[in-house]
N, C-alpha and C positions, 0 to 999 in steps of 0.2 A: 132226682134229688141235688140237682146244680144249685137250687136256688132255695132249698130249704132251710130254716132257722140251723145254726150250731151254738153250741156252746162248749165252755172249754173248761175241765176241772182239773186241779194240782194238788196234789199231795206231796204236803213238806216232810222229810223227817230224816234222822241222822245217819241213815245208809243213802240217802238221794232224794233227787224229785222225779215223780211220777205226773205223766198227762194221760189225759184221757178227752178223747175229742167225740163227741154226742150228735146227731141230728135226730128226726124225728120230733116224736113228744114223748111226754113223761110215761103215758099209758103204751108207748111201742118205740121205745128209744133204740136207735142205731148204733154201733161202736164203728166210727168210721177210722180212728188208728191210736194207737197207744205207744208212749214214749218213755224210756228210763234211762234216766244217766245215775251212777254212784256220784258219791262224795268221796273225795279222799279222806282219811283217817285225821280228825281234828278240824274240818270245816265248819261242823255244826255240834254244840253239845245243849243239852237240855237244860233249860234254867229258867226259874218263876218269876227271878228278880232280876237277871243280868242279860245281856244281850245273848242272843242263841248262835247267832252267826258270827264267828270266831276269822273266818278269811273270807270276807265280803268279796272280794274279786274272783275266788273260787266258785262261790255261791253264784253271782249273777252268770259265769261262762259256763257252768253245767245248765242251769235255767235256758239261755238263750240257746244250747247246743241241742238239749232237748225238747225246746220248741219247735227249732228248725226243720227237725227229721217229720214232724206233721205236717210238713208243706200247707200251712195255713196262715194266712196273715194276722188272723183275729187278735186281738192284745187284749181283751177283757177276760179276765179269769174270776172261775171262785174259787177260793184256795181253803184246803183242810189242813190242821195243824195235829199233834201228836196231844191229846188229854191233858198230858203232864205239862204243857208251857202254861195251864190256867188251872183253873178249878170248874167242875159242875157238879150241882148238887141240889136238892129237893130243902125247901125252906118253908117253914110256917111264918107268918105273918099276922098281927092281932088287926081286927079293924081292915076296913076300904080305904083306897089313895083317894086323893080327890084329882089328881092328876099322875101321868107316868113320872114326871120329875120328882114328884113326891114320892113316888114309890123306890125311885132310884135312891133317892136321900136316905129313905128309911132302911130299903136293903141293906146300904154301905152301913148305917151306923150300927145294924145289927149284926155286921159279920167284921166290923173292924179289929176288934179283939181274938178273932179265931183264924185270921188270914195268914201267912206266911210272907207278905207282902203288904204295900200300904194299900188298902182298900181305896182312901181319895185318889191314888194317883193311879185307879185302873180304868178299864173299859169293861163295864159290865153292862147286861141284859137280862131280862127275866121273861118269862112269859106266866102267866096265872092259868091255873091248871081247873082247881074248884076252890067252892066255898064250902069250907068246913059248918058242921052244923051247930056248931058255937060262934060262928060268924068269923073264924079266924080263913084268910088264905093260904092256898098252897101253891107255892112259887116254885118253877123249873128258872133256878141260876145260873149263867156262865159268866166267867168273870177272865180277865187277864191283865196283866202288868201294862201300862201303857209305854214304857220301856221296850220290853219284851216285841208287844203288837208293832211299836213304831218301826223300831227297825225292819222288821218284814214288809213293811209297807212302804216304806223308803227304799230297800233294796228292790222289789219288786217294781216300783217306777224307775228307779234307776237303770232297769234292764231293760225301760221299755213296755212295762205292761201296765193295766190298769187292775188293781185288785179289789175287784166290786166287792165281793163278800169274802169273809172270811170266817171261819168257824172251826170246829173239833170234828176229830174222826169220830167219837161215839155218837153226833148228829148225822152225819155222812152214811157212816155204815146203816144206820137205820132207814136213812132216806133210799140208800140203795134198793131195802128190801120192804120198805113204805108198803107197797100194793101187797105183797104177799107177809106180812105181817097183820093185816087186817082182822085175822083170827085173836089176836093176842088180847081178847079182853080182859081176861083173867090168865094171865100167862107170864111169860119171862124170855128175853132173850140174853143169851151168854155167848161173847164174844172174846175170841183171843186174837188179834191182831198186831202186826207190828211189836211184839213183847209187852202189850197192855192187856188186860183183864177188865171186859166190861160186864157189868150184870146190870140188867134193866127188867123190873119185876114191875106188870100192870095188873091195874084192877079198873074194869070198866072201860078200857082203852087207855086209864089214864097211868102215867108212871106214879109209883108211890114207894120206890126203893133204886137206888143208884150206887153203884160201889165201881170205882175205878180204879185199879192195880197196876203200877208198874213192876212185870216179871220179866223186864229184858234180858235179866241173866240167867233163864231156865225157859226148857221147851214147854210146850203145849201141856204134855201128859205127864210133866214134873209132879213129883208128891205136894209142891209148895202150891200149883196151881189147883189140885184138888182141895187143899186146906180151906185154899181162899174161897174157893166155891162154896164149900159144906159150909165154911161160918159164917160166910152172907146169907145162906138161904136159912141156918140156924137163928139168924138175928133177926130175918125179915118173919119167920114163924112165931118168934117171942112176940114179936111186935103187934102182928097181927094173926093172932091163932085161930079166928073164926072163918080165915079164906083160905080156900082151895085153890091151888094150882093145876089149872087144865092143862095147858099147854106150854112146851119149852120148843126155842128154836137156835140152833147153835152153827157160829163161824168160827172156824179156825183154818190153820194151813192145810191145804187138800192132802197130802201125805201122812195127816194127824187126825184127820174129821171126824171118821168113825168111829176110832179109839175115844177122841174127845166127845163124842156125843154120847158113847155109853158110860164115860166118869159124869157125866150130867145127867143122864138118865139115872145112875148108883144113886146120886146125894137128893134127886127130886122126886123118884118115885115116877115119872111121868117119861114118854117116849118122847125121844129127841128128834127133832125135824130140821134136817141137815140143809143149811141154805147154801147155794151156789151161784155166785155170780153171771156163770155163763147160760143161767136161766132167766136172765133179767134183762139183757139186752141180745140184739140181733148182729151178728157181726157182719162188717165187709169184708170184700174179697182181700182186705191186707190188713186185716186186723186180727189178732189169734180169736179162736174160737172155745179152746178147752181151760177147763178151770186151774189148770195148774199154771197157765198162762197167764190167764185172767185175773188170780185172785192178788198178787200185789198192786194191783188197778184199782181193785173194791172201793178205797176212798175216793180217791179222786172221781169214779163214776160216778158216786154218791153226788160228789160235789158239783160235778157237769149237771148234773138231773135238778139242781137247785134252780139254774138259770134257761132251764130247757123250755 
């Protein structure tokens, strides 16, 4: 394993910085080491429009300290951020695009009045999912204010790192379990991770419903979480009454996952499949192997998989 390729993922959250160092391959990833360092209160505050990092020196210090404990000299990072620093959505757009730049301009125009920040001054990306029967395009869109992402990039660079890829937790949580979610042709993924509820529902392996809700002030089993899950699936059923949900996969903190899956089963009337990151990676002799210890690194592992 001495000369095997390694990939480093890092998750940034208001609570701290979490690193995951992987080797091997996407099909058989090996977890070499993990590291976490907490932020003091007030170091980072989530905002859609303004700088998130209120104490840059403390941020850089904890970033470097966490990295040093990995005993790894590589500085190329795949970064994952809370979904609530930007926006993820599904969007239908009429007609075809002549080029990707034209597509970006059309998406910006379509979103300019509905976003709580200046779409013209945002980093935006999209992926075409399907062409509808009426000729319109279904797009998966992600965007973040340049003010917000620019600060993250600047401070990572100041700390001596190369943030080669930056995206959101929802994508990296899915990536962590992507091989195990291949069965979700007509199913759903329900996650409660770092206080964020995420619901993705698929039809023919393509996402056609996404909802992300900040519930950081409650626990995974709180009644508000149940109501949000219930209302989301009600909306989905009203929108697509002909579709039948066949499978549901769940991710939540280990101490709550069993009851969380039961709650999702009650709403969806589908048996819920429990997702555990311990089943995704093979631990090294110096990395944890139990689900409770590994859970806080789930998104960082997904980020690392992106560059493996």
